[in-house]
GUPAPA-983292 format. One record per residue: residue in one letter; z, x, y of N, C-alpha, C in turn. Coordinates in steps of 0.2 Angstrom, whole numbers. Each point is the difference from the previous one (the first is absolute). Layout:
<atoms>
- A/Z/X/Y/Z/X/Y/Z/X/Y
...
</atoms>
This chain:
<atoms>
- X/393/931/468/-8/-1/-3/-2/-4/-1
- X/0/-5/7/-4/-6/3/0/-2/5
- X/-6/-2/1/-1/-3/10/0/-10/-1
- X/0/-1/5/-3/-6/2/-1/1/5
- X/-5/-6/3/-2/0/6/-1/-10/2
- X/2/-2/5/-1/-7/3/-7/0/1
- X/-2/-5/-2/-7/-1/2/-1/-5/7
- X/-9/-1/0/-1/-3/8/2/-8/-1
- X/-3/-3/6/1/-6/0/-4/-5/-4
- X/3/-5/-3/-2/-3/-7/-4/-8/4
- X/-1/-2/-6/-4/-5/2/2/-6/-6
- X/6/-5/0/1/-2/-6/-4/-4/-2
- X/-3/-2/-9/1/-2/-2/3/-6/1
- X/-7/-7/0/3/-6/-1/5/-1/-7
- X/-3/2/-4/3/0/-8/7/3/0
- X/5/3/5/5/4/1/2/-5/4
- X/8/-5/0/-2/-6/4/3/3/6
- X/1/2/8/4/1/5/3/5/0
- X/-2/6/-4/3/10/-2/0/3/5
- X/-5/1/4/1/4/5/3/-5/9
- X/1/-5/0/1/-3/7/7/6/4
- X/-1/-4/5/6/2/5/3/10/-1
- X/-7/2/1/2/9/2/6/-2/5
- X/-2/-1/3/6/6/6/8/-2/-1
- X/2/-7/-4/6/-2/-5/0/5/-7
- X/-5/3/-3/-1/4/-4/4/7/3
- X/-2/4/2/1/5/5/8/-1/2
- X/0/-5/4/7/-1/2/7/2/-7
- X/-3/-3/-2/6/1/-8/-3/4/-3
- X/-5/3/0/0/10/0/5/2/0
- X/0/1/7/4/3/6/9/1/-3
- X/1/-10/-3/5/-3/2/3/5/-9
- X/-2/0/-4/1/3/-7/1/4/-1
- X/-4/5/4/1/9/2/4/2/1
- X/4/-4/6/6/2/6/-9/0/6
- X/-2/0/3/-4/0/4/1/0/6
- X/2/-1/6/1/-2/6/-9/1/2
- X/1/-6/8/-5/1/4/-5/10/3
- X/6/1/0/-2/7/4/-1/6/-5
- X/0/-2/-9/-1/5/-3/-7/0/-1
- X/-2/-1/3/-10/2/-1/-3/7/-2
- X/1/4/-1/-4/6/-4/1/-4/-5
- X/11/-1/-6/-3/-1/-5/-4/-6/-1
- X/0/-7/2/-2/-4/-1/-9/3/0
- X/-3/0/5/-6/2/1/-3/3/-8
- X/4/7/-3/-1/2/-5/1/-6/-9
- X/6/-4/2/0/-4/-6/0/-9/1
- X/-2/-3/6/4/-6/-1/-10/-6/-2
- X/-4/6/-2/-6/-3/0/1/-2/-6
- X/1/4/-4/0/0/-11/2/-7/0
- X/5/-8/3/3/-3/-2/-5/-5/5
- X/-6/1/3/-1/-2/6/-5/-7/-2
- X/-4/2/-10/-6/0/0/-5/3/4
- X/2/5/2/-5/6/3/-1/0/8
- X/-3/5/3/1/-2/8/-4/9/1
- X/-6/1/-1/0/5/0/-9/-1/0
- X/-3/-2/1/-7/-4/3/-5/-1/-6
- X/3/2/-6/-5/1/-7/-2/-8/0
- X/-3/1/-2/-3/-9/-5/2/0/-10
- X/0/8/0/1/0/-10/5/-3/-3
- X/2/-2/-4/6/-3/-7/1/-5/6
- X/-1/-9/1/-2/-5/2/9/0/-4
- X/5/-4/3/4/-2/-2/6/6/-5
- X/-2/4/1/5/8/-2/6/0/3
- X/6/3/0/6/-1/3/2/5/-1
- X/2/3/-5/0/11/1/-4/0/-6
- X/-3/7/-1/0/4/-6/0/7/2
- X/0/2/-8/2/8/2/-6/2/-7
- X/1/6/0/-7/5/-4/9/4/-4
- X/-1/0/-6/5/5/-3/-6/6/-1
- X/4/4/-5/-1/10/-2/-9/0/-5
- X/0/-8/-5/-4/-1/-3/-5/-4/2
- X/0/1/6/-7/-3/5/1/-9/-3
- X/5/-2/1/0/-7/-3/3/-5/8
- X/-4/-7/1/2/0/5/3/-6/0
- X/7/-4/0/5/-4/1/0/-3/7
- X/-4/-4/-3/1/-6/6/5/-8/1
- X/4/-2/5/2/-6/1/-2/-5/6
- X/-2/-2/-3/-6/-6/6/7/-4/0
- X/-3/-6/7/5/-4/7/2/-5/-8
- X/-4/1/-4/0/-9/-2/-3/0/-9
- X/2/-7/-5/-2/2/-4/-2/-7/-2
- X/-4/-6/0/0/-6/1/-4/-4/-9
- X/3/-2/-4/-3/-1/-7/7/-2/-2
- X/0/-6/-3/4/-6/-1/7/2/2
- X/2/5/5/4/0/2/0/5/9
- X/1/-2/4/-2/2/7/6/7/1
- X/0/7/0/3/6/0/-1/3/6
- X/5/0/7/-4/5/4/7/8/0
- X/-2/6/2/2/4/-1/3/4/6
- X/5/2/1/0/3/7/4/6/-1
- X/3/6/4/0/9/1/8/-3/3
- X/5/2/-3/6/0/0/3/3/4
- X/-4/7/-2/5/8/3/-4/3/-3
- X/-4/8/5/-2/5/-4/5/6/-1
- X/5/1/0/4/4/-2/4/-4/-5
- X/2/0/-5/-5/1/-5/-5/-5/2
- X/-7/1/-2/-5/-6/-1/1/-9/-3
- X/4/-2/1/0/-7/-3/-4/-7/1
- X/-1/-4/-4/-4/-4/0/5/-8/0
- X/-3/-7/5/4/-5/-6/-8/-7/1
- X/4/-2/-6/-7/-6/-2/4/-6/1
- X/-3/-5/1/2/-7/2/-5/-4/-3
- X/2/-4/-7/-3/-6/-1/1/-6/0
- X/-8/-2/0/1/-11/1/-5/0/-6
- X/0/-4/-2/-2/-6/-2/-7/-2/0
- X/-5/-1/-5/-7/-4/3/-1/-4/-5
- X/-3/-7/2/0/-4/-5/-8/-4/3
- X/-2/-4/-1/-6/-3/-1/-3/1/10
- X/-6/4/-3/-3/1/8/3/4/3
- X/5/6/-5/3/3/4/4/-3/5
- X/4/-3/1/5/-6/2/5/5/-1
- X/8/0/1/6/3/1/2/-5/-3
- X/5/3/-7/4/-2/-3/8/1/0
- X/3/-8/3/7/4/-1/2/4/8
- X/4/2/-3/2/6/8/-5/4/3
- X/2/1/5/-3/4/4/-2/6/-2
- X/6/4/-1/-1/6/-7/7/-1/-5
- X/-3/3/-3/4/-4/-6/4/8/-4
- X/0/3/1/1/8/-1/-1/4/4
- X/2/5/3/1/8/3/3/6/-2
- X/-7/3/-4/1/8/-4/2/6/4
- X/6/4/3/-1/4/5/6/7/-5
- X/-3/6/4/0/5/0/-6/4/-6
- X/-5/-2/1/-3/1/-6/-4/5/4
- X/-3/8/-6/0/8/3/-8/-2/0
- X/-5/2/3/-7/-2/-1/-3/-2/-6
- X/0/5/-6/-1/-1/-6/3/-5/-5
- X/7/-4/-1/2/-6/1/-5/-4/3
- X/1/1/5/-5/-7/6/-8/1/-5
- X/-3/5/-1/-8/0/-1/2/-3/-8
- X/4/0/-5/1/-3/-5/0/-10/0
- X/4/0/6/2/-8/2/-7/-2/2
- X/-5/4/4/-6/-1/0/-4/-4/-5
- X/-3/5/-6/0/2/-4/1/-5/-4
- X/6/-4/0/3/-5/-4/-4/-5/2
- X/2/-1/6/-5/-6/3/-6/-1/1
- X/-4/5/-1/-10/0/-2/1/-2/-4
- X/3/-1/-8/-2/-2/-4/-1/-7/-2
- X/1/-3/5/-1/-7/2/-9/-1/6
- X/-2/6/1/-7/-2/3/-5/-1/-2
- X/-2/-5/2/-7/-4/-5/0/-6/-2
- X/9/1/-1/0/-8/-5/1/-5/4
- X/-5/-7/2/2/-5/3/6/-2/-1
- X/4/-3/6/5/-3/2/-2/-8/-2
- X/0/-1/-8/0/-5/-5/5/-3/-4
- X/-1/-4/-2/7/-5/-7/-3/4/-3
- X/-7/1/-2/2/4/-7/1/11/0
- X/-2/-1/4/1/7/3/10/2/0
- X/1/-4/4/6/-1/0/3/3/-10
- X/0/-5/-2/1/1/-7/-2/4/-4
- X/-5/0/2/-4/6/-7/-4/3/5
- X/-2/6/-1/-7/2/2/-1/10/-4
- X/-4/-1/-1/-3/8/-8/-1/6/6
- X/0/0/7/-4/4/4/7/6/-1
- X/9/-1/2/3/5/0/2/4/-7
- X/3/5/-1/4/1/-5/0/-5/-4
- X/3/0/-8/0/-4/-4/8/-4/1
- X/3/7/0/6/-2/4/3/-6/5
- X/-4/-1/4/1/-2/7/-6/-8/-1
- X/-2/-1/-6/-8/-4/-1/4/-8/1
- X/6/1/-3/1/-8/0/4/-1/7
- X/-1/-6/5/4/0/6/2/7/5
- X/-6/1/2/-2/7/2/4/-1/6
- X/2/-1/6/1/-2/3/7/1/0
- X/4/-2/-3/6/-2/-2/1/7/-5
- X/-3/2/-4/1/3/-2/0/10/3
- X/-3/-1/6/-3/6/5/8/1/4
- X/2/-9/1/8/2/4/4/2/-4
- X/0/-1/-6/5/4/-4/0/8/-1
- X/-5/2/1/-3/4/0/3/4/5
- X/0/-2/5/0/3/10/10/0/-2
- X/1/-5/-4/8/0/1/4/5/-5
- X/-2/0/-5/2/4/-6/-3/11/2
- X/-6/1/5/-1/6/1/6/2/4
- X/2/-6/7/6/1/3/7/2/-2
- X/0/-7/-4/7/5/-3/1/7/-5
- X/-7/3/2/1/3/-7/0/7/7
- X/-4/-3/4/2/8/6/4/0/4
- X/5/-8/-1/6/1/3/-3/-3/10
- X/-5/-3/-2/-4/-3/7/5/-5/4
- X/3/1/7/4/-10/0/-5/-4/2
- X/-1/-6/-4/-1/-8/0/6/-3/8
- X/-5/-5/2/4/-1/5/-3/-10/-2
- X/3/-4/-6/-2/-9/1/1/-3/4
- X/-6/-3/1/4/-8/5/5/-2/-2
- X/4/-1/6/4/-4/-1/1/-7/-3
- X/-5/0/-4/0/-8/-4/0/2/-7
- X/-1/8/-1/0/1/-7/6/6/-3
- X/6/-3/-7/5/3/1/-3/6/-4
- X/-5/3/-4/-3/5/-3/-6/2/1
- X/-3/4/-4/-6/3/-1/-4/-5/-5
- X/3/-1/-6/0/-2/-5/1/-10/4
- X/2/-2/2/-1/-7/4/-5/0/4
- X/-3/7/3/-7/-1/7/-2/0/-6
- X/-5/1/-7/-3/2/-2/-3/-8/-4
- X/6/-2/-1/-2/-6/-3/0/-6/5
- X/3/0/4/-1/-6/7/-7/3/2
- X/-5/3/1/-4/7/0/-4/-8/-5
- X/1/0/-7/-5/3/-5/0/-9/-1
- X/6/-3/3/0/-10/1/-3/-4/3
- X/1/5/9/-3/-3/5/-8/0/-1
- X/-5/8/-3/-7/3/3/-3/-5/-9
- X/5/-2/-5/-2/-6/-6/-2/-7/2
- X/4/-3/6/-1/-5/1/-7/1/6
- X/2/5/5/-5/-1/4/-8/2/-1
- X/-1/2/-9/-3/0/0/-4/-5/-6
- X/5/-5/0/-1/-6/-5/-1/2/-7
- X/4/3/-1/1/2/-9/2/-4/-4
- X/-5/-1/-3/4/-9/-6/3/3/-7
- X/3/-5/-1/3/3/-9/-6/3/-3
- X/-6/-1/-1/-7/3/-6/1/4/3
- X/-1/3/7/-3/6/1/4/5/-2
- X/8/-2/0/5/5/-5/1/-1/-6
- X/-1/-3/-1/0/-1/-10/-7/7/-1
- X/-5/-2/3/-4/5/-1/2/8/-3
- X/8/1/3/3/8/2/3/-1/-6
- X/1/-7/-5/5/1/-5/-3/0/-6
- X/1/4/-3/0/-1/-7/6/-3/-7
- X/-1/-4/-4/4/-2/-2/1/-2/-6
- X/4/3/-7/1/2/-6/4/0/-4
- X/-1/-7/-6/7/-2/-4/4/10/-2
- X/3/-2/-3/5/7/-3/1/-3/-6
- X/5/-3/0/1/-5/-3/2/-9/0
- X/3/-3/-4/-3/-9/0/5/1/6
- X/-2/-6/5/3/-1/9/2/8/2
- X/-3/5/-1/2/6/2/-8/2/1
- X/0/0/11/-5/2/2/1/6/3
- X/-4/5/-1/-3/5/6/-5/-1/8
- X/5/0/5/-6/0/5/1/7/2
- X/-7/2/3/-3/5/4/-4/0/4
- X/2/4/4/-5/3/7/0/5/3
- X/-2/3/4/-3/8/0/7/0/6
- X/1/-5/5/4/-2/4/6/-1/1
- X/7/5/-1/5/-2/-1/4/-8/7
- X/-5/2/8/1/-4/5/-3/-4/-4
- X/-6/-6/-2/-4/-5/-2/9/-2/-7
- X/0/6/-4/4/-5/-6/8/-1/5
- X/4/6/5/7/-5/3/-4/-8/1
- X/-4/1/6/-4/-5/3/1/-8/-4
- X/-3/3/-6/-1/-4/-6/5/-3/-2
- X/5/2/-2/5/-1/-2/8/0/3
- X/1/2/6/5/-3/4/3/-3/0
- X/-3/-7/-2/5/-5/0/-2/-3/-7
- X/-1/2/-5/2/1/-7/8/2/0
- X/-1/7/2/6/4/-3/4/-3/5
- X/2/0/7/5/-7/5/3/-3/-4
- X/-6/-5/-5/3/-4/0/3/-1/-7
- X/1/4/-6/1/3/-5/5/4/-1
- X/2/5/4/2/8/1/3/0/3
- X/-1/-5/9/5/4/8/5/-1/-1
- X/1/3/5/8/2/1/4/-6/3
- X/-4/-1/4/2/-7/6/0/-6/-4
- X/5/-7/-1/-1/-5/-1/-4/-5/5
- X/1/1/6/-7/-3/5/-6/2/-4
- X/-2/3/-7/-7/2/-4/-2/-2/-3
- X/7/2/-5/2/0/-6/-3/-10/-3
- X/-1/3/-4/-4/-10/-4/0/-6/4
- X/-1/5/8/-3/-5/4/-9/1/1
- X/-2/-7/4/-5/2/5/-3/0/3
- X/-3/6/2/2/3/6/-9/2/2
- X/-2/-1/7/-6/5/1/1/6/4
- X/-3/6/-1/-3/5/2/3/-1/6
- X/-2/-1/5/2/0/7/8/-1/1
- X/4/-4/-5/6/0/0/0/6/0
- X/-2/2/-8/3/9/-1/2/3/4
- X/-8/2/5/0/4/4/6/-1/6
- X/2/-8/2/0/1/6/11/2/-2
- X/3/-2/-7/3/3/-1/3/7/-3
- X/-5/4/2/-1/6/-4/1/4/6
- X/-5/-2/7/-3/4/6/10/-1/5
- X/0/-4/-3/7/-3/5/7/5/-2
- X/-3/0/-7/8/6/-4/4/-6/-1
- X/1/-5/-1/3/-5/-3/4/2/-7
- X/9/-1/2/4/1/-4/3/-6/-3
- X/2/-4/-5/2/-6/-4/4/1/-4
- X/6/1/-2/8/1/-6/-4/5/-2
- X/-1/5/8/2/9/-2/-6/4/-2
- X/-6/-4/-2/-6/3/-2/-6/-1/6
- X/-2/5/-3/-5/4/4/-5/0/1
- X/-5/1/2/-10/2/-2/-1/2/-5
- X/-3/-4/-6/-2/3/-7/-6/5/2
</atoms>
């Protein structure tokens, strides 16, 4: 009911970092993923080109890894990479069925990489799922990598306007879990939520956000004498604001309850999965 066609050679856009380098390596990996040997020339001739960002002599569709025309005439295109607050690199894993993977890295000021080279890899995605990931990432297009935009921007849909990049990362992980897409995290993370929080903390430091910057995202209302309601549109901002308060007053670990401690001390304890007196991470 649909047809796909590989594209011709591309000229990688400078905005998409290192997206289509090392064609020979990609071709070799494509053969390996499909179970092809060097002698399988006829099958390779027909199939291997789509994973290479094109190899047919056409100059159309710069940076397009794969495209498919559906019965209703809609064209789905998978780029080699997308780079807006994150650098996402797409690869074709197999053709029977057609499946893709996406490696995600984080970008900071001046597009410098933050943290691990690859924060997480999403794999086993079909073309529709992959196109939804592309759409989710492209919500960040046109938003400059600045401290103000890291915390708030009016450009994305309302639900993503507070901490747009972190909100998009949460959306990607939620989509992957809903569709049962495999998520492989960098070994420094124990869970997807920790990866999100680590990104948020690292990016906030890299963009030099201040307490005053965060205060603009919070509103406080006194609902009863000495009882205050703190509201923010982002659960991530709320959790980051109150994590030490909560662990100090309500934490299960004697290491932090009623103690003075830094956020980095709590991060280290959480990451190491430390247990004391039979108590686990909260």
